[in-house]
N, C-alpha and C positions, 0 to 999 in steps of 0.2 A: 323825178319827184323828190322833194326834200324829205329826208327821213325824220319823222317827228320825234323819234326816240334818241337821236344822235346826241343831243344836249344832255339828256338824262344819263346816257352811258358815260359821257365825258365826266359828268359830275360824280357818278358812282366810282369811276376809275380814279378820280382825284382823291376822293375820300378814302378809297382803299389804299392808295399810295401813302397818304398821310398816316393811316393806321399802322401800316407796315413799318413806317419810319419812326413810330413811337410818338406821333403827334395827333392832336385832335383838329378837325377842320375849324377854321376861324369863322366866327359868326359876327354879325354887325356889332361894332363897339368892342370887340375882343381882339387883342393882339398878343396876349400872353401865351408863351409856349408851356404846355402842361407838363410834358415829359421830354427829357433829353435822351438821345440814343446812348447806349452803353458801350458802343464800340466806335473806333475811328472809321471814317469813310475811306475806301480805297479808290483813288481817282486815277483811271487809266487815260493818259493824255495822248490823243491821236494814235491809238493802237492800230496796227497794220493788218494783223491776221486774226480771223475769227477763232482759229485753233488756240492762239495764245490767250485770247479773252476767256475762252472756256477753261483752259488749264489754270488761269489765274483765279477763276471762280471756284474751281475745285480746291486750289491751295487755300483760298480764303475760308471756305467752309470746313476744311480740315481743322482750322484753329478758331472756329466760332465767329468769324467775321462775315457779316451778311449785308454790308452796305457798299455796293459797287456803283461808281459813277463813270460814265464813258463820255469823253470829250472828243467829238468829231472823229469817230472811227472811220478809217480809210474806206472800208468796204460797205459802209452803211450799217444800219441796225433795224431789225434783228438779223442775225447771221446764223444760218443753219450749221456752219462748221463749228461755231462756238458751242452750240447745244450738244453736238456729238462729242466734243472733247470734255464737256463739263462733268460727265459721268456721275450723275447723282446729285450734282449741285445746280441743276437747271433752274431751281426756283430763284437763285441769286440773279440769273440772267433775266428771268421774268420781272424781277423787282428792280433791275438796274435802272438808274436814272440817266437818261440821255441828255447831254448838254451840248449846246452849239459852240461854246467857248469856255475858256478857263475861268473868267470872272463869274459866269453862271454856275460853274461847278463848285466854286469856293465861297460864294457869296454869303452863305449862312455859317461859315466856319470861323472860329475865333483864333485858331492856330493851325498852321499848315506846315508839314514837312515835305521836302523834295528829296527824292532818292537819286544819288549819282555816285559813280565809281571814279569820276575824273575830277581833278582839282579845278575850281572855278575862280575867276577873278571877281568874286563878290564877297563883301564883308558880312558874314553870317556865322552864327554858331554851328559847328559841325558835330553831330552826335553819332555814336555807334548805334546800330539797331537796338541793342539792349537798353542803352541810356535813353534813346528816343522813346521807346515804348514805356519806360518808367515814367517819363514826363507826360506822355499821352494819357496814361492811366490816372495820374494825379489830376490832370486838367479835366478829364471826363468825369472823374469823381466829384470835382468842384462845379459841375454843371456846364462845362464848356464843350463846344463841338470841335473835333479834331479831324483833319484830313491828311492823307499821305498820297503824294503824287508820284506816279511812275511814268516814265517817258516811253516813246515809241521804240520799237525793236531795233530800228536801224542805227540810231545814234543817241538815244536817250533824250532827256529833257534839254531844251534850249535855255540859254541864259535868261531870255525874256520870261520863260516859264518859271525858272527858279527865283527870279526877282520877286515873284508874287508870294513866295514862301517865307515863313518866319525863321526856318532853320533847315539845315541839310542833314540827311542821313547818308553817311558814307559807309559802304560795306567793305570790310577788309578782304581784298581779293588779291590774287597773284598779279602784280603790276605788269607782268609780261603778257597777261591774258585777262584783262579786266572786264570783258564783255559778259554780262549776265542775261540770261533769258528772262523775259518779262515775268513769267510765272514763277521762276526761281527766286527772283527778287521779292515778289509778293509773298512767297512761302517763307523767306527769311524774316520778313517783318511780321508775318502772322505768327510764326513760332515764338518770336520775342514777345509779341502781344500776349500769347497764351501763358508764357512764363510769368508775366506780370499780373494777369487777371485770373489765374486759376491756381488751385492748390496742387503743387507738383510734388510727387513722391520721388525723390532723387535716388533712393535705393530701397528696394523691397525684396528681401530674401524669401523666396518661395520654398517653404519647408517640406511640402509634399507629404504631409502626414507624420512628420517626425519633428524632432527638436534638436537644438544644439547639444552636443555631448558636454557633460559637466566634468569637473576635476576628478571625481570618483570614477567615472566611466573611462577617462583617459588613463588614470592610474592602474585600473584593472587590466586594460589592454596592454599597457607597457609591461606590467609584471608577467602577463601571460607570454608575451614574446620573449622577454628576458629569460624566463624559466626554460622555455623550449629551446632557445638558442644556446643556453648554457648546457643543456643535455646534449645538444648536437655538436658541442665543442667549438662554437663560433667565437667565443671570447678568448682568443689566443693571439699572441703569447701572453703570459700572465702579467707582465709589466705594462701591457696596453689594455688589459681587460677593463679596468675601472673607467678609463677615458672612453672606451667603446660603449660601455653601459650608459655613461652620461650623454654621449652623443645620440644614442638611440632614444633615451628619454626626452632629450631636447627635440628630436625629430617629431615625436608624437605631439608634444606641446605646441610646436610651431605650426602644425597642420590644422586648419579649421575643419572640424569633423562633426557630423551629426551622430545621433545615437544609432541611426541605421547604418552609417559608415562603420561605427565601432563594432556593431554586431556582425557585419560582413567580414571585417578583418579577423575577428575571433573565429568565424566559420571557416575562413580560408586556412588559417593555421591548423584548426582541428582536422580538416580534411587532409591536409598535407601529412599530418602525423599518422592518421589512419592509413593512408596510402603507403607510408613508409613501413608501418607495422605489418600490413598485409604482404608487402614485398618480402619482408624478412621471413 
């Protein structure tokens, strides 16, 4: 018996997919796209192993990429091995768009990159991952749709695949071992995408409840050590004493220290002096 709800489920599923992709379903007389995706689509071309698809999904989600497209996966789709490997990024697999061929996967994209580690006899601009994602960010900000193609694990993309791309992403790798795992390549591109699309803090000093020592703190510490070392007879012989004091003072200034560090160094010296006095 024909299921009377099958058509309804298909329609609901289609509407749900469009909503996840940032689109509204088209109605009669409407063809305008309301909203564009904010990230490039990661297109896995003829992937061979479900585990690598899952690992690629995990790499994508690490860097905020959530638009996966699968072109003719070798072992079919869905694939339980992919789910097991995704480790928390399973929703990307649920939302993945399954495509029978490459034209179907790239049809709505205005600019496509193809990733490869090998030179190709094709006249195309070749970008580093960093420069490629800079351009991708600019194009997406201008309302365009961008895709990045990744080839199957065994040999990567074929020239016929790359011929459909507007540009190439070439990853700088060891020429004696240029083979990259599918998920590793996705991770590299995802990292560069995040660098272009997010606020990155390149250095953050965690002060852990203290602050950097100022000039007065360092001067007090230097004088404390100089006085105690003078008493201990450290500055000897006399004709070298001044240069030794200068070197010691330079030592403290050259060292980046927090106020907690300064207090600790004062405490170490005081304890050593107390120990010496008790021993006497």
